[in-house]
C-alpha positions, 0 to 999 in steps of 0.5 A: 500499499506504502508502493502505491501511495509513493507511485502515485506521489512520483506521478505528481511531483512529475505531473506538476513539471509540465503543468507548472513548465506551461504556465511559463510559456502562457505568461501566467503571474508568478505566484499563479505558478505554485498552482498551476503546478498543484493543479497538474498534479491534482489532475494526473493524479485523480485520474491515475486512481481513477484507472487504477479502480479501471475505469476508462480514460475517456472518463477518467479523464473526464473525472479529473477535467471535472475536478480541477475546473471546480478546484480553480473555480475556486481559486479563480473566485479567491484569488481573483485570477481569471479561470483558463491561468490554471486551467490551461496548464493543470490540463496538459497532463491529461492531452492524448499525446501517445494516442495521437502519435500512434494514429499519425504514425500509423497513418503514416505507415498506411500511406508508405508500406499501404492500406490494410484492415489492421492499420485502418482498424489500429488508426480508427482507434487512436483517433476516436480516443483523441478524439474523446479525450479531448472531447471529455477534457473541454465538456470536463473544465466547462461543466462546474462553471457553467453550474456555477453561472446558471445557478448563481444566477436568476434564470430572467 
């Protein structure tokens, strides 16, 4: 059990590094970089835990994005900083790079070696997985703020 917790902590630390790096690329205020790192650690650890519980990567990514959407909504209200400052850098560890890369490699293989049913199947599977994960990230980030805006304002 302690090995599993240690693995979660190590993954959280290594997920915080690219989140902070992308925060620096997006030129966020210096005092928010720590929150970008914490957000990256939260999202990746949430998804990693859900994957360990045998939840699909698409649903796990959606839930992790929703969690950081809620946390970033709180941080943005507390520190008066726009929510995308926290969320954009925090979702970087969730991007489906491996699936998109594999889909593109399969597309290149189809161009170079000819089209086979196996390559088409792998290409479609990885492409759809990438698209669904990206949709889950977008919808998961938007859902908390849409709910908050709708809940705290009158209908008319």
